[in-house]
C-alpha positions as CSV (number, residue, x, y, z in Angstrom):
1,M,-5.2,-5.0,-20.1
2,D,-2.7,-3.6,-17.5
3,K,0.0,-5.9,-16.3
4,K,-0.1,-6.5,-12.6
5,E,2.9,-5.5,-10.5
6,M,3.9,-8.3,-8.2
7,A,6.4,-8.1,-5.4
8,E,7.9,-10.4,-2.8
9,L,7.1,-9.5,0.8
10,I,9.3,-11.0,3.5
11,D,7.9,-10.7,7.0
12,V,9.8,-10.3,10.3
13,D,10.0,-14.1,10.7
14,G,11.6,-14.3,7.2
15,L,8.6,-15.9,5.6
16,S,8.1,-14.8,2.0
17,S,4.7,-14.2,0.2
18,E,3.8,-12.7,-3.1
19,I,1.8,-9.5,-3.1
20,E,0.1,-7.4,-5.8
21,V,0.9,-3.7,-5.8
22,V,-2.3,-1.7,-6.3
23,T,-0.8,1.8,-6.3
24,Y,1.8,4.0,-4.7
25,L,1.0,7.2,-2.8
26,N,3.2,10.2,-2.0
27,S,2.5,12.6,0.9
28,D,1.6,16.1,-0.1
29,D,5.0,17.3,1.0
30,D,6.7,14.4,-0.8
31,K,8.5,13.3,2.4
32,R,6.6,10.0,2.8
33,Q,5.8,7.3,0.4
34,Y,3.2,4.5,0.8
35,V,2.2,1.4,-1.1
36,V,-1.3,0.0,-1.4
37,Y,-1.2,-3.8,-1.9
38,T,-3.2,-7.0,-1.7
39,K,-2.3,-10.5,-0.8
40,G,-5.3,-11.9,-2.8
41,E,-7.4,-12.3,0.4
42,V,-11.2,-11.9,0.2
43,Q,-13.3,-10.6,3.1
44,E,-15.8,-13.3,4.0
45,Q,-18.8,-11.1,4.8
46,T,-18.6,-8.7,1.8
47,G,-16.6,-10.6,-0.8
48,N,-14.4,-7.6,-1.2
49,Q,-10.6,-8.0,-1.6
50,V,-8.6,-7.0,1.5
51,I,-6.1,-4.2,0.9
52,Y,-3.2,-3.1,3.0
53,I,-1.4,0.2,3.1
54,A,2.1,0.7,4.5
55,R,4.8,3.4,4.7
56,M,7.8,2.6,2.4
57,L,11.3,3.2,3.8
58,K,14.4,2.6,1.7
59,E,17.1,0.6,3.6
60,N,20.2,-0.2,1.6
61,D,19.0,-1.9,-1.6
62,M,15.7,-3.0,0.0
63,I,12.4,-1.3,0.6
64,K,11.0,-1.9,4.1
65,L,7.3,-1.6,4.8
66,E,6.3,-0.1,8.1
67,E,2.9,-0.2,9.7
68,I,1.1,3.2,10.0
69,T,0.3,3.6,13.7
70,D,-0.2,7.4,14.0
71,D,-3.8,8.6,13.8
72,L,-2.8,11.9,12.1
73,E,-0.8,10.0,9.5
74,W,-3.8,7.8,8.8
75,I,-5.9,10.9,8.2
76,D,-3.3,12.1,5.7
77,V,-3.3,8.7,3.9
78,Q,-7.1,8.7,3.8
79,H,-6.9,12.2,2.2
80,L,-4.4,10.9,-0.4
81,L,-6.8,8.0,-1.2
82,K,-9.8,10.4,-1.6
83,K,-7.8,12.5,-4.0
84,I,-7.2,9.4,-6.2
85,A,-10.9,8.3,-5.9
86,N,-12.0,11.8,-7.1
87,E,-9.6,12.1,-10.0
88,K,-11.4,12.3,-13.4
89,P,-10.3,9.7,-16.0
90,Q,-8.4,11.3,-18.9
């Protein structure tokens, strides 16, 4: 069984919460990095786990997560997720 990668997320108000890292994504040009993570929340209607995706920015010794607000960037991220979904297991 794979060990879960856990991380501490500190929001803008300084509140800390534990998150589980699902995977990391790199843009096709390797200029942007993303993290897919969950806070353990379950969507009421479907019972599916809620996932989040954020852009990763290195700031000193910390990694800052930034919300993706650009529609074209979201299309790129969706493309990256589809590539993972279509990968054949080895």
